[in-house]
N, C-alpha and C positions, 0 to 999 in steps of 0.2 A: 206447213203450205198446205192447202186446203182448195177445194171446188174442182173444178173440171179435170175430166182425166186427161192426160200429157198424151199428145201426137203418137202414133202407133211408128214402131221405128223411130225415134228422134233419141240422137245421142245424146247422154245424161252428161258427159264432160265436154262443154263446147268451147270454142275459141272467145275470150273476151271481147277481143277485139270486134266481133262480130254481132255483140249485144250492145255493146255503148257505142257503135256506129264511128269508130276511129278508125282514117284509115290507115296503114301500115307505112314505114318509113319511106317505100319505096313509091307510094302512091301519096305523099306528102302533098300538102295544098301549096299555094305559090309560095315563092320564099321570104321567109320571114314568120310567118303562120305557126311554125312548129320549133322549139327551143328544144335542143338533145341531151338527155345525159349519158354519159357512159362513164361507169370508173376503166382505169386502165392509163397507160405511161404519157401517152399521146392527148388525154383531158387536158382540161385549162379552165377557175373557176374565172378568170378575166377574157377570155375569150370572146371576137366579135362577131363570131360567124361560128355557132355550134353543129352546121352543118358539118364543116370541115372539122375543127375541133371542138367536142362537145364539153359542156361542163362538167366536172369530175364529182359535182354534190348537188342534189336536187336542192339545199338553200339557197344556191350560187341564180338558178334558173329563177326561184321563186322571188329571188328580190329583182328580177327586172322584169319579169313577165307581163304582158300588157292585155288587156281586153279582148275577147276572140284568139288569142293563141294556146298553144298547148304543148305543154311539157309533156313529153314524151322519155319515157325514163330505159334503161337498155337492162336487161337482166343484170343482177348482180346482187349486193349486201351492202345498204349504204349503211353505216354505224352512227351519224349524226341524226339527233333527232330534227325536226323540218317545223318552223312556224311560217305560215302564211297572213301575210297582212294586206294584201294587195287585191283589189277586185276588180270584177267584170263585170258586166250589165246585163240585162235581162238578155239581150241580143244575142252579147258577146259575149257568152262567157268564158272564164278563166279553167281551164283543164290540165289535169295532171294525169299521167295514165302512164302505167307497167305494163310494158312487152310481156310476151309469155302466154299463157292458156291457162284458165281458173281450175285450177284442180282442190276439192277437199283432201285426199288422200294422198299420203296416210294419215297428216294432221296440217291441212292448207298450206299446200308445199308449195307456193307460189314463186314465181322468178325474179321477184322485185323484191327485197325487205329491208324495212328500215327502224330504225332503231335498235330494241335489247342489249344485252349485256353489255355491247361493244361499244354503244351510244356514248356521246362527251358528255352528258350530264347526266346523272344520278335523281336528278331533283326534279327534269321538267318531264313533259309529253311526249310520248313518239311523235307524234303529230298535235302540234296547235294551231287553229286558225282562229283570227283576234281580231276583231272588228273588219272581215272582211265580207263582202257580200257576190254571188252569182258565181261561187268555186264550184268545180265538181272533180273528185277524187276517186278515181276507180283500178282494182285489180293491183295492189297493194298488198302484201303483209306487214303489219303495223304490229313491232314486236311492243311489250310490257316494258314500264317503269315504274319506279315504287310510286310515282306521282299518278302516275294512270295512263295508261295508251294514246288515247283521243279525247282532246276536251275542243271545244266549238262555242266561242263566247263573244259576246257582243256581234254577233255575225247575223247574217240572214241572204235567203236562197242560196244555202247550200246544201249539193250533194253528195254522198258518201254513198259510193254502190260497189259489189262484188269486192270488196276487201274484206281478209282474213284479221280478226283482232283478235288478240290475246285478252281473257279477262282472268284477272287474278285478282288481290285481295283488296282493289280500286274498280271499281266500274272500267267495264270496256271501254266505252265510249260515254263522255257526258255533255248533255245542250245544257249548258250555262243560263245566268240568268242575261236577259238582253237582246236572247237568241231569238229568230223566227223562220219560218217556214224552211226550216231543214230534216232533208230527207233521207232517212238512213232504209236501204234499198238491198238486199238481197247480198247482206254481208254476213260472213259466218264469224264468230264468235267461239274462240277454240275451247279445248279443253284445259280442264288445268283440277285437278283431282281433290285440292286442298284450297280449289279457289272461295272465298265471301264474297265478293264484289260481285255485282250484276254484269248483265251483259252491257244493258243501256241504260242511262240514269238520265232523268229532265227535270231540269231542278226549277224549282221558284224561279218565279221571270221569263220563261221561255215558253214561246207559245206558237202552236199550229205545227208542231212534229210532228212528221210522218214515220212510221217505223211499220214494213211491210216490207215481205217474202223472206224476212232474215231468220237464220237459223244459230240457237244455241245450245249448245253440247258441252254437255259436264261443269258448266259455271254456277258459278257462285248461285246466280238468281236468273231471273228472266231478265224483266225489265219494271221498272222503277221512278213512276210515275210521281215526281216529290216537291208537289202544290204547283206544278204547270197550268197552262191553261190550251186546249184544243188540240191536245196529245192525240193523237189515229194509232193504235196497235193494229194491225191488218194481216193475215195471212202469215203470221211468224210461225218458224216453230222452236219449242222449248221444249227440247229431248233431254230428259234425264237431268235436270238440271238438279242444283243440290241446294237450291232455298223458293220460295215461291213466284213461281211462271208469271206473275204481274200484279204487280203492288203499287196500290193508287192510293196516297193518303195527303195529308198536309192543305186539304182545302183547295184538292187539284180543280179543276173549272173542264167541263166542256171535252173528257175523254170517250173515247169509244175502243172495244176491246171487242174486236168481230173476224170470224173465220180462220181463228191460230188452234194449234195442236199444244195442248198445254200439258208436261209430261214431269211435273218434279218428283223427284224418288226419295228425298231424306226424308224421315218422317219427323215430324212435326213445321213440318211446311205447307202453306194453302196453295191449292192450282193458281185462286184467284184472292187477291186479298183487297178488298177498298172499303177506306175508312168513312165513321160517320160523316166525317166535315166534306167528304167528296162524291158520298152515292148518291145525290140530286144530280150533281151535274153528269154522271155515267150511263154509258148504256153499253150493254155486257149482253152478246148473240151470237148463235152459229159459231159456238167453237167449242171442240174435243177438249173435253178436262179431264184428266186420269190420274189418281197416286197411289200408291202401292195400298193394299189390304193390310198392310203391318203401320201405314202411317196413321198416327195415332191425330193428325189435325183435320178439320173438315176440307174437301174440296173445297169449298166457297167460303169467306168471310166476307160479310156483304153489312155495311151500315149498323156494325157490332152485334149482329148474328151468326150464328154458323147453320152451314146446311151442307149436306152429306150428298146431295143430288141435286141435279138442272131442275127437274120436279119440285121438288122443296122451295128452292129458291124463286122458280117464277111463279107459285103459289102464296109464297108470302109477298115480293117484292114484282112481280109482271119480268123482272131480267131474267136472262137465260132461257126463255119459252125455245129456244131449239139447238139449245148447246145436247150435246149427247157427252154419256160418261162408259164408253165401251172403249176399246181398244180401236186406236184411227188404222190398226194395218200398214203401218207406214216401213220401210226399207230402214234397218239399223246403217246401212253402209251411207248409202244415198240422202236419204229422210224422205224420200218421194214417196206417196202411195207405190202399194200393190194393185195388181189387179182387183178387181172386189172389192178394194180399202172403201168403208163407210165415208169416208171423206171425199170422197170423187161424188160431183153435182150436188154435194150440198151444204153452202152456203149463200151467202148474201152481194150476188155479182154488185150489188148499190153501195157496198161498205166502204166509209172514207177510206183511201187510199188504195182500194181493191186493186189490184195490177195487171194488165192485160196476156201479160206472161208468166210463168212461174219462176223459180230461182236458176233454172240454167237457161230461160230465157227462149224455151219452147211458148209459142201462142196456147194458149188456155183452148181446150176442146171439149166438146160434149163425149161425155161416157156414153158403152152404148146400152141401148136402152133394154 
């Protein structure tokens, strides 16, 4: 997270309901606009009125939800994986919203959790969005599966925001072939000290993915753009990731990497890697990129050559002219800039996908002159 100073006195942990604009149950819209999910002895997956008898599982609500409806998920652990195939419209998206406040402490301790070791499948994804469009999924902790946590395939207009996602030996969130206009915003990719997978993977055949304002902490890597087109990696924090911060390869086209904080810790990992087949279509600028002095790999690998500083990269390629290779001075607990951080007022406000608020929903505000 970079750029403007946070509003003075703003709370760091805020209610997710205020961030995404979803009203509380007591202020729900007209009858039928909200489908309720809640575990307990009085729920039923065959209910005809979920405001009286809620659904027991998220899947049951996902099977019947219509455009413009919100699936409101009460606090609890839902062991089953979830597959979403139904679509909203641009004017009336389908929304899935978990109750409770968003918190990263101690480790993304959100009130609604799905998947994980208790899930009814050991081969599927915690969340699969398949062939759907105009769907939003917010404020849920998505636990790991052997196959992966989240897969979006053949889908468009998907928004995943303020979710906590495990990233283990497979990528935490995969945007698969045939998907377009997927937004991954204000998500927290959680620690795994033995992880080898990336926080986000965008595969060949995917287009126009926006990855913005996310935090990856102690994941196997940050973002891997594997041959996709039109990917924007903007305003993200890759803090102490165990592999390359941002990797772009396999002929990826039109990738932008701006306003990010990239701090890999594992020796042998580049801060940013862009292969020769992807270099001509990549824009790289306004990032903080730093690796430990003991790291044997270069800060940047770009178009087949290694560079140990932004100045050297800029001189050779014209990329990274505004990158900085000093410590960003961010909090290890909240990942927000501390007072006086060089990240404040340092980014490109016009970068693709640059958000008007920070990770916590605070409006961007200029720091003191």
